Each structure stands twice: as structure tokens, then as C-alpha cells.
C-alpha positions in Angstrom: -5.5 5.6 8.1 -6.8 6.4 3.9 -10.2 5.0 3.3 -10.1 2.6 0.9 -13.0 2.8 -2.8 -13.1 -0.4 -5.0 -13.8 0.3 -8.5 -16.8 -3.0 -9.5 -18.5 -3.5 -12.4 -18.8 -6.2 -15.0 -15.8 -6.5 -18.2 -15.0 -3.7 -20.2 -17.4 -0.8 -18.8 -14.6 1.4 -18.2 -13.0 0.8 -15.1 -9.7 0.8 -15.4 -10.2 3.8 -17.7 -11.8 5.5 -14.6 -8.6 4.5 -12.2 -6.0 5.8 -14.4 -8.1 9.2 -14.5 -8.5 9.5 -10.9 -5.4 8.6 -9.6 -3.6 10.6 -12.5 -1.8 7.5 -13.6 -1.3 5.1 -16.3 -1.2 2.4 -14.2 -4.1 0.2 -14.8 -3.4 -1.5 -18.7 -7.0 -0.2 -20.7 -7.7 -2.5 -24.0 -11.1 -3.1 -25.6 -10.9 -6.8 -24.7 -13.0 -7.6 -22.1 -11.1 -9.2 -19.0 -7.7 -7.5 -19.2 -8.0 -6.3 -16.0 -7.6 -9.7 -13.7 -6.1 -8.7 -11.3 -6.2 -5.4 -8.6 -4.2 -2.5 -9.6 -3.8 -0.2 -6.7 -3.0 3.7 -6.4 -3.6 6.5 -4.4 -6.1 9.6 -4.8 -6.1 12.6 -3.7 -8.9 15.5 -3.9 -9.4 18.3 -1.8 -6.5 18.1 0.3 -7.9 14.2 1.6 -6.1 11.4 0.1 -7.6 7.8 -0.3 -6.6 4.2 -1.8 -8.1 3.3 -4.7 -8.5 -0.7 -5.8 -9.3 -1.0 -9.8 -10.7 -5.0 -9.6 -11.6 -7.0 -12.9 -14.8 -7.3 -14.3 -17.5 -8.5 -12.2 -19.2 -12.1 -14.6 -21.6 -13.5 -12.4 -22.5 -17.5 -12.6 -19.4 -17.9 -15.1 -17.7 -21.5 -15.6 -14.9 -19.5 -17.0 -11.9 -20.1 -14.3 -10.9 -16.3 -15.0 -14.1 -14.8 -14.3 -14.5 -16.8 -11.3 -11.3 -15.7 -10.1 -12.4 -11.8 -10.8 -15.1 -12.8 -9.1 -13.8 -13.4 -6.2 -11.6 -10.6 -6.1 -14.5 -8.0 -6.4 -16.4 -10.3 -3.6 -13.3 -9.7 -1.1 -12.8 -6.0 -2.2 -16.7 -5.4 -1.4 -15.1 -6.7 2.4 -12.7 -4.9 2.7 -13.8 -1.3 1.1 -15.3 1.3 3.2 -17.0 2.4 -0.2 -17.9 0.6 -3.8 -17.7 2.7 -6.9 -20.3 0.5 -9.2 -19.1 1.5 -12.8 -22.0 1.0 -15.4 -21.6 1.5 -19.7 -24.3 4.4 -20.2 -23.8 3.4 -24.4 -24.5 -0.2 -24.1 -28.0 0.8 -21.2 -28.6 -2.1 -18.8 -27.8 -5.6 -18.5 -28.6 -8.9 -17.2 -24.6 -8.5 -15.8 -25.7 -5.4 -14.7 -28.6 -6.5 -12.6 -27.1 -9.4 -11.1 -24.2 -7.5 -10.1 -26.9 -4.6 -8.6 -28.0 -7.7 -6.8 -25.4 -8.8 -5.1 -24.3 -4.8 -4.1 -27.5 -4.0 -2.9 -27.2 -6.4 0.0 -24.1 -5.1 1.1 -23.4 -2.5 4.2 -20.8 -0.8 2.5 -22.0 2.7 0.9 -21.8 2.1 -3.0 -22.0 4.8 -5.7 -23.8 4.0 -9.0 -21.0 5.4 -12.0 -22.3 5.8 -15.0 -19.5 5.9 -17.4 -19.5 6.9 -21.1 -21.8 9.4 -20.7 -19.8 11.9 -23.5 -22.9 14.3 -24.5 -26.1 15.4 -22.6 -27.9 13.0 -24.9 -26.4 10.3 -22.8 -27.1 12.2 -20.2 -30.9 11.2 -20.3 -30.1 7.8 -21.3 -28.5 7.4 -17.6 -32.1 7.9 -15.9 -32.4 3.8 -17.0 -30.3 2.6 -14.6 -32.6 3.5 -11.8 -34.1 0.4 -12.0 -31.2 -1.1 -10.4 -31.7 -0.1 -7.0 -28.3 1.4 -6.2 -29.8 5.3 -6.1 -28.5 8.3 -8.4 -26.7 7.4 -11.0 -23.4 10.2 -11.3 -22.9 10.5 -15.4 -19.0 10.7 -15.7 -16.8 10.0 -18.9 -13.7 8.3 -17.6 -11.9 9.2 -21.2 -12.4 13.0 -20.9 -12.6 13.8 -17.4 -16.1 15.2 -17.4 -18.1 14.8 -14.5 -14.9 13.5 -12.3 -15.1 16.4 -10.4 -18.4 15.6 -9.0 -18.1 12.4 -8.5 -14.9 13.0 -6.1 -17.3 15.3 -4.3 -19.6 12.6 -3.5 -16.6 10.1 -2.8 -15.3 12.4 -0.3 -18.8 12.8 1.4 -20.0 9.4 1.5 -16.1 8.3 3.1 -16.2 11.2 5.1 -12.7 13.0 6.6 -9.7 11.1 7.4 -9.6 11.2 11.4 -6.8 11.1 12.7 -5.8 8.4 15.6 -4.1 10.1 18.0 -4.7 7.9 21.0 -2.2 5.0 19.3 0.7 7.5 18.6 2.6 6.9 21.7 3.3 3.2 20.9 4.5 1.8 17.8 2.7 -0.6 15.0 4.0 -3.3 13.5 1.9 -5.5 10.3 3.1 -8.9 9.2 2.1 -8.8 5.6 3.1 -11.1 2.6 1.7 -13.5 0.2 -0.4 -16.5 1.1 1.4 -19.6 3.2 4.1 -17.3 3.9 3.7 -17.8 7.5 2.1 -14.6 8.5 -0.7 -16.5 10.9 1.8 -19.0 12.6 4.4 -16.1 13.7 1.4 -13.5 15.0 0.1 -16.7 17.1 4.1 -17.3 17.9 3.9 -13.8 19.4 0.6 -13.8 21.1 0.7 -16.8 22.3 -2.1 -18.9 24.4 -2.4 -16.3 26.9 -4.9 -14.0 25.4 -4.7 -12.3 28.5 -1.8 -9.9 27.0 -3.8 -8.4 24.2 -6.3 -5.9 24.2 -8.5 -5.4 20.9 -8.8 -1.8 20.0 -11.8 -1.5 17.2 -10.6 0.2 14.3 -12.8 -0.2 11.9 -17.0 -1.3 11.9 -16.0 -4.8 10.9 -12.9 -5.8 12.4 -10.2 -4.9 14.9 -7.5 -3.2 13.6 -5.2 -3.1 16.4 -4.1 -6.0 18.9 -1.8 -4.5 21.6 1.1 -6.7 22.5 2.4 -6.0 26.0 4.8 -9.2 27.2 9.2 -9.3 27.5 9.5 -6.1 27.8 7.8 -5.2 24.5 5.1 -2.5 24.1 3.4 -2.3 20.3 0.6 -2.8 18.4 0.2 -6.3 16.1 -1.8 -4.3 12.8 -5.0 -6.6 11.8 -3.9 -9.1 9.2 -4.4 -12.8 8.6 -3.8 -14.1 11.5 -6.1 -12.0 13.9 -8.7 -11.9 11.2 -11.6 -13.9 12.6 -11.9 -17.8 10.8 -14.8 -16.9 8.3 -13.1 -14.2 7.3 -9.7 -15.5 6.1 -9.3 -16.9 2.5 -5.8 -17.9 1.9 -5.9 -19.9 -0.7 -6.7 -17.0 -2.8 -3.5 -15.1 -4.5 -5.0 -11.5 -4.1 -6.4 -12.1 -0.8 -2.6 -11.0 0.4 -2.2 -7.8 -1.3 -6.0 -7.0 -0.6 -5.4 -7.2 3.2 -1.9 -5.8 3.4 -3.5 -2.4 1.7 -5.3 -2.0 4.9 -2.4 -3.4 7.3 0.3 -1.2 5.5 -1.6 2.1 5.3 -2.2 1.7 9.5 1.3 0.8 10.8 4.4 2.3 11.5 6.9 -0.6 10.4 5.9 -3.4 7.9 7.5 -7.2 8.3 7.8 -8.6 5.1 7.2 -12.4 5.4 9.5 -14.4 2.7 9.0 -18.1 2.0 13.1 -19.6 2.4 11.4 -22.7 0.5 10.0 -20.7 -2.8 12.1 -17.5 -2.6 11.3 -14.2 -4.1 7.5 -13.9 -6.1 5.9 -11.3 -7.7 3.5 -10.8 -5.4 5.9 -9.8 -2.5 6.8 -7.4 -5.1 3.6 -6.5 -5.4 3.0 -5.8 -1.7 7.0 -3.9 -1.0 5.6 -1.6 -3.8 2.3 -0.7 -1.2 5.3 -0.1 1.8 7.1 1.7 -0.5 4.2 4.0 -1.8 3.1 4.4 1.6 5.9 5.1 2.9 6.3 2.1 5.7 9.3 0.9 7.1 10.4 -2.3 6.5 12.1 -5.2 7.9 12.3 -8.8 6.0 11.4 -12.0 7.8 12.8 -15.3 5.9 10.2 -17.7 7.3 10.8 -20.9 7.1 14.1 -21.4 8.0 14.3 -25.0 9.5 13.3 -26.3 6.7 16.6 -24.9 4.2 19.3 -27.5 4.6 22.4 -25.2 3.8 22.5 -22.6 6.2 26.2 -21.7 5.8 27.8 -18.2 5.8 28.0 -18.2 2.2 24.8 -19.8 1.9 23.3 -17.2 3.8 25.0 -14.1 2.5 24.2 -15.3 -1.5 20.3 -15.0 0.1 20.5 -12.1 1.5 22.2 -10.0 -1.4 19.5 -12.0 -3.6 16.5 -10.8 -2.0 18.3 -6.8 -1.9 18.8 -7.0 -6.0 15.4 -8.0 -6.4 14.1 -4.9 -3.8 16.1 -2.3 -5.6 16.7 0.2 -5.4 15.8 0.1 -1.5 18.5 -1.7 0.1 19.3 -0.6 3.3 16.9 -3.0 5.0 17.4 -5.5 8.0 16.6 -9.5 7.2 16.0 -11.8 9.8 16.2 -15.3 9.2 13.7 -17.3 11.1 11.2 -20.1 11.6 8.0 -19.4 13.2 7.1 -23.3 13.4 10.2 -23.6 15.8 9.9 -20.4 17.2 13.7 -19.4 16.0 14.1 -15.9 15.9 11.0 -14.6 16.1 11.4 -12.1 19.0 14.8 -11.1 17.2 12.5 -10.2 14.4 10.8 -8.1 17.2 13.4 -6.6 18.5 15.0 -5.6 15.1 11.4 -4.3 14.1 11.9 -2.2 17.2 15.1 -0.8 16.2 13.7 0.1 13.0 10.4 2.5 14.2 13.5 4.2 16.6 15.3 4.9 13.7 12.3 6.3 11.6 12.0 9.1 14.8 15.9 9.6 14.5 16.9 13.5 13.9 20.5 15.0 12.9 21.0 18.2 14.1 21.7 21.1 11.7 25.3 22.1 12.8 26.0 18.4 12.7 24.7 17.4 9.3 26.6 20.7 7.7 29.8 19.5 8.8 29.6 16.3 7.3 27.4 16.9 4.3 29.2 19.9 3.3 33.0 19.2 2.9 31.6 16.1 0.7 29.5 17.9 -1.6 32.1 20.0 -2.2 34.3 17.2 -2.8 31.8 15.6 -5.0 29.4 18.6 -6.5 26.1 17.7 -8.5 27.5 17.6 -12.3 27.3 20.9 -14.4 24.4 21.1 -17.2 25.0 23.5 -19.9 27.8 24.9 -18.7 25.9 26.1 -15.1 27.9 24.8 -11.8 25.3 23.7 -9.2 26.2 24.7 -5.5 24.8 23.3 -2.6 25.5 25.8 0.5 23.2 24.4 3.1 21.2 21.5 4.3 18.7 20.6 7.5 16.4 17.4 8.3 12.9 18.8 8.6 11.8 18.1 12.0 8.2 16.5 12.7 7.7 14.3 9.7 6.5 11.0 9.2 9.3 10.1 7.8 13.1 11.8 7.7 13.0 14.6 5.1 16.0 16.1 4.0 16.4 20.1 2.0 19.2 20.8 0.9 19.3 24.4 -0.7 21.1 25.0 -4.0 21.0 27.9 -6.3 19.7 26.1 -9.4 18.0 22.9 -7.6 16.0 22.4 -11.1 19.3 20.7 -12.4 19.7 18.5 -9.4 19.0 15.2 -11.0 17.5 11.8 -9.2 21.2 10.1 -9.3 22.6 12.9 -7.3 19.9 12.7 -4.8 20.1 8.8 -4.4 23.8 9.4 -4.4 23.1 12.2 -0.8 20.8 9.6 0.3 24.2 7.1 0.4 25.8 9.2 2.0 23.4 10.2 4.6 22.3 6.4 5.5 26.4 5.7 6.0 26.9 8.2 8.9 23.9 7.9 10.6 21.4 5.4 11.7 18.0 5.0 9.5 18.2 1.2 8.6 15.3 0.1 7.5 13.3 3.7 7.2 12.6 5.6 3.4 14.3 8.8 3.4 13.0 11.9 1.7 15.2 14.8 -0.1 14.3 18.1 -1.2 16.7 20.1 -3.6 15.2 23.8 -2.8 16.2 27.3 -4.2 19.1 28.4 -1.2 
């Protein structure tokens, strides 16, 4: 599981600019106006063949009466609880402010390692001014300019040195790992409690992080798998379900550690923005998906037409990836909860499916000949051979062509759809690569 790094600091010190610089994206909205970032942004950062997760939080304002600033403060508190490392960003141009000192006071009390990042250091004179930040008691300030990229390489070196290399958990590779994720009050805790039941002797806690157990083993009724740490397994004093952003912060760690994600939807509320945020994280991490529509006992119209309409609506909202199972369940009445486990197990097995090269070519090449990629600038693209790579995290197919650069995304989706029609890869993402023959 990749490590989680949280960027914190008072408003308008350049946290979102630094997030965009480190992730190489323009994902976070950047503005001169303080308080632009109110929700957290999540992204992946790769440096020196090591990948870690980065979370950009809202600006931290201590002891404020503003409702938004209070919520931002809660987000950052949660980030400090969940993160493996904290980047405390300050502004060299403004120097040490009262807010910086308040934030530093709170961060000095956390057990999580903190790196002090002096942003907006655009020239050598400002580097000398960064010495002022030693008074915060956080350690050496690392001078960077998120706008120009100056000093970010050295900062990334320090981050990797602090969090250490990612370690493989080969001990647990044999058993599938399922994560139940979803927005607050969708029924995550209820369904996990229904899985585990009162008989706790079937559960074995495996230490996965320094703070809480990350894996809980379920071995009952012929099923043997790990439930990945989520709301239902956390210690009660760690659970703050009323926070709207809680589900995404906790979901990051759960999703990264799992093989199959069970996304819980509330049948009485449908799909909301929070569900799409979580789905985005599932897709970024290339995890398999099962959608469980909870609280189905509260829905009055359970006709086939209503079910079909509900399923179509879900697939439309989660498009373009639509090849995943949907289970209508109720954690309260335990209706079809074992169907959820069975389906998650089937999806896990489909993730491991491997199509022989001869069978793949036999099925796909006639199809490609009948429906070839569209010609570009009078050049015709010919695909002569294909194969599935062995021992990959998700099913990965390579198609060898004379002009791979001209094969566009719509045709790759066409190939993926045809593969899914012929072989069972339900719930699992597929990678398609076009290479020079």
C-alpha cells in the first residue's frame, strides 16, 4: 500500500499549487482568494520509482467562527490522523504569522512526522528569510517555489527518505482483500457488522499500520478473505461519521490496500457526488468493483422495471466503466449480504483470469479484420497479433500494430468491449496497449 502524505497549512500559502506541481496535474483549483480549496484533493505522486498518495486539504484556520473554516480545520485534523507524513506549508513572503504558530503548536503534538515547507522562495534573498521559520519548532524549513518548481526535487527526496520504501505484504497475497467503502450513513458499518456477527473468534486482527489494524480476517461458511480496515472496524473514538469528507479520506487507505472494493450506495438517496469521488479513487488505483445498493428494504417499488431502471441509472452515472455487478441488499435485514460476498469473490477470481494467446488471436483477429481502426491521413493501420501479459495487477492486453501511434482511445474501448463480451472480466478494469509490431 502506498504511503499517504497530507499537505496542510493556513489559507493561501500555495498548498494547491504545490499539490499540482508534485502530482504533475492541474487537478486542484488555484486562486489568489484565500479559502478556495474547501474539500480535499487526492492524487498520486511518483518519484525515483516510488509512488505515494498526496492529499491537498483546505486552509487551516484555528479558532475561527466561520463555518467553512471550522470544517476545513476538521479536514486537516483528519488528515493528520490518517497520514503517514505531513507537509506543513508556510509562506516566505509573509513570514511567520499567528496562524502559523497556532498550526505548529498542534502539529508538534502529533506523532506523525512533519516536514516544514517554506513556499514562494523565488530567489536567494528569500532563502535567508526562511530561517525565521525555525522559531516554529518543526525543524529545518525546506525552501521551494511551487510556482516555478524550484526545490521540489529536494523536497521529494526528503519525503521518500522520511516515509521509507514501500514494503510488499507478500504474507497476505494468497487471500482476497475486500474493502467496503461509501459515503457516510450508506451502511458500511452495518454490513461489516452483519458479516462479522457477534462470534468474534472467527476474526483475526492483523497489524497493518501503527495506528490501527488494517486487515480483519473472515473465515466462515466456506469464505476466507480479509476485510480491509474501514468504518466498521475502526475504534469507536476514531469514527466521526458525521463529517462529509470522512468517507473519502478513510476510503483512500482502504481502497489502496484492497483487491475488490464494495461500493455501498443508499437506495433511498441514489448516487451523489461523494460516491463519484470514491469511484474516482477506485479507478485511479485500478481496483475491482462491486456495487451494493443498501437499504433496499426501505424501497417500496421492487418491480423488475424499477430494478432495471435503477441499474441503468447507476451504470450511466458511473460510465464509461459499466461492466460491474450490482447487488440490491439490506444490512439491517441481512437480505442478500452473502450474495455480496459471493459476487466479490467471483470478481476477484475474474481479476485473475488469463486468456491463452492462441485463443485470443483466434477470436480477436477476425473481428479486427472486419472492423479495423480508422485510417488516418491515408495510412492504414494493421493489427497482426495480440496477447495477454502474465502476472499483472489487472488483466493487460497488448496489440501489435504497424502504426500504434494512430490508434485512438475510442478504438481501444472497442477492443476492451469485445474482450469483455467473450471472456469474463466482470467488475475488473482492463488495460489495453498498442505496440509496434
